[in-house]
N, C-alpha and C positions, 0 to 999 in steps of 0.2 A: 714637234719635229715630224715632217712628212716622211712617208715611206721611201720617197725618192732620195732623201738625204742619207748620207753615210756617216758613220762615226769617224772622228778625226784623231789621228795620233799626234801627240804634242811633239814639237821640235825642240832642239837644244836651247834656243833663245827663250822659249816659254818655260822650259825646265828651270833656267836660271832665275827667271822672275818669280817662279812659284816656290823656290827652295830657300828663300830667306828665312831666318829664325822666326817662329811664330810671335806676333805681338802678345805681350803678357796680359793685355786687357781685353782680348777678344772674348765676346760672349760665348758661352758653352755651345759647341757643336755648330757654330756658324760656318758657312762655306765648306771646304773639303778637308777640314782638320779632323783628326790628326793623321789618318792613314795615308792620304794622298801626299801630304808633305813628307812623310817618312819614306814613301816609295820613291819620290823625286830625289830626296837626298841620296839614297843608295844608287839610283840610276846615274846621278852625276858622279858618283864615286865608284867607277868601274862596273857598276851594274852586275854584280856577281850572280844574281838570280834571274837575269835576263827579263826584267820587268818592263812593262810599258803602261802608258796612261792613255785612255780613250776619253774623248769628250764629244758631245753632240755638236758643239760649235765652240769657237774661241774668238774673242774673249767672253762673249755673251753666252756662256754655257748654262745648261740646265741640269745636265747629268755628267758625272765624272766616275770613271771606272778604272781601277788599277788591276792588272793581271799579269801573269807570266806571258812571254811571247809564245804563242801556241805552237808555232812550228819548231821551236827550240826545246821547250820544257814540258808542255802539257801532253806527254805521250803515253803515260800510264793512266788508263781509264779509272783505276781504283785509288790513285794517289791524291786524296783530297787535301793533303798537307801542301802539295805543290799547286794543285788545281784550285787556287783560292782567288776569289774576286772581292775587291773592297769597293764599296759603292757609296756615293753621296748624290743626292738629288735635290733640286729646288722645285721640281715638278713631279710629285708622286703620281699624278694622273697620267703622265707620259711614260712612266717607267715600264709598264707591262709591255708596251709595243717594242721598246728598245731591247729589253732583256729576252724577249722571245726570239730574237733574231739569232740564227745559228752562227753567224759571223761574230757575234758579241759573246755569247755563252754557248758552250758545247753541252747541251742537256743530255747527251748520251754517255757522259762521264759521271763519276762520283766527284762532287766538288763542294766547296764552301763559299758562301757569301757572308761577308762581314761588314758591319757599319755601325754608326752611332745614331741611326734613325729607325725607330720601330715602324715607321710608316712604309718601309720597304716591304713589310710582310705581306700586304695585300696582293701586290703584283707577283711576288714569289709564290704564294699559295695558289693563285689562279693559274699561273703557267704550269706549276708542278702538277696540279690536278689534271690539266688538259693533256699532259705528257706522261701520266702514270709514274710520276717521280715522288718518292717518299721524302718527306721533309722532317728533320729533327732540329728543333729550335732550342737555343740556349740564350738566356739573358744574364749578364753579369754586370758588375760595377765598372764603369770607365773612370780611370783615375789619371789626372793630368797635373803637371807641375805649375806652381805659381811663383816659384822663387826666381830671383833675378839671375839670369844665366851669365851676367857680366862679372859677377864676383863670387868667390868661393869662401868668403869670410864666414858665412853662416854655417857652411859644412864643417869648418875647422872646429866650431864649438860643439859639434855633434859626434865627431869621430871617437868611438869608444876605445879604451885602452885595452891592456891585456896582451897575452903572448900569442893570441890567435892571429894567423897570418892571412892577409888578403892575397888572392892569386887571380890571374886571368885564366879562364878555361881554354881548353883545346879539344880537338876531336876525340882524344883518348877518354874524355869524361862523358861522352855521349851515352854510353851504356847505362851509367848510373843515373843521369838525367832522365833517360827514357823510362827506366824502371819506376820512377816516382811521378811521372807526368800523367795527370788524370786523362788527358786526351791522347796519350801515347801508348806505350807498352806493346808495340808490335814492330815488325821489321821495317815497314814504310816510315813510321815515325822515327825509328832509329836512324835511317838514312837521312831523313829530313834534319834531325838535330845535328848529325855529323856535318851536313852542308852548312847549317847555320854557324857552327863553331869553326868551320874552315874559313868563313867569310865575314863574320860579325863578332863583336865582343861578347864574352860571357864572363861573369864575375862570381867569385866564390870566396869562402873562408875555410881554411884548414884548421882542424881541431888539434889538440895536443899530441895526438898520435900520428899526425901528418895526413889524416884522411879528410876528404871534403865533407863538410857538415852543413853548408848553406850555399845556395847558388841561385843565379838568375841568368837568362840568355836573351840576347836581342835577335829578333826575326827580321825578315826582309823589308818590312815597312816601319822599322825602328820601334816596333812594339816590344816591350820587355815581357817575357813569358817564362813558364816552366819553373817559377820560383818555388823553392822548397828548402826547409830546414829539417835535419834529422830529428826525430821526436825527442831524443835525449837532451838536445840543445835548444829546443823551442822555448819561447818566452824568456830568453836571456839576451836578446838584442842582437843576435847574429844576422838576422835578415836586415836589420838596420845598418849593421856594419857593411854588409854586402851592398846595400843601396847607396851608402855614402861613396863607396868605390865606383858604383855606376854613375852617380851624379858628377863626380870629378871628371869622368870621361865625357859626359854630356856637356859640361861647361867648356872643356878643352876643345871639343869638336864643334861646338855651337849647333848641336842637333837637338831637335825637339823629340822627346820620347813620351810614351804613354803606356799604361797597363790596363788590363782588364782582369778581374779576379772575382771569385765567389765572395759573397759577404761573410761566409763562414770562416775565411782564412784570417783569423784574428791577428796573428803576429804580423803577417805581411801588411795588412791594412793599417795597423798601428805604426809600423816602421815608416810607411809612406806618409801618414799624417804628420809624423815627427819631422819629416823632410819638407813639410808645407805642400804636399800634394793634396789635391782636392777631388772628391768624387763629383763627376758631372751628372746632372739631373737626368740626362737623356739615357744613360746606361750604354752598355755595349751589347750588340745583338749579332748572333751567329746562326746561320742556317746551313745545315749539312744536307745536301740534296743527293739522293741515291736513286738512279733508274730502277724500275721494277726488276729488270733482269739481274741486278746485283744485290737484291734484298733477300 
């Protein structure tokens, strides 16, 4: 892509074409799955996070970037929860030129880049070094579903019994979720979780005392995050019960969802394996970029 070319915002017709349910037999991490599809789904459904999708060309694109609309949402230079870019590329050698452009990424803010390609790292590191931006990198497991979303018969065989009650979360649960979220525990993450629960589904299980004991929350790209089970109830299948509730929603809405999580979260990983989710070989990659003035 030459310097004279500009990034292109996708129009509503393209959104419609891109937002069909993912084919179940797609090879891992081909094209712009899963994060672009998730963003497009929510853009078509009222777009509560004011997201947009940039491509270098259409339909013969090489680079796809999802981000919040900068003039609407990316106003807090320290809010890396909102200032999040999700990227896919077919041409890693062209990525540095594109990402360096100020109209594509605001390198004067604290922000995150997420994706399922480790090959993004070289361009991110080079630009960051040239701009005195600190980079904190995390790699986790990317988990995607392989079950047939046209039927819920499989889930019926997994639904655990007992008196523990499934519930849908609301913003009043944000404080508890924030306290236990590894990437949270601060005021900005609390506001972010509140926004997620105002606009997207969250699923939980109440214990015998009526208190929330296990939960998971959907984000703006249809990623499920912040999963947690209170230690007393871990390894008893409550994350699995929460996940069954989630999958019923996914089947009903015909939306593709995905997870990323640490390999050390044994209960969560087992619950997802029981639901026929599969770890993708590419992994999930996240770069938090902080200008020197904010370090």
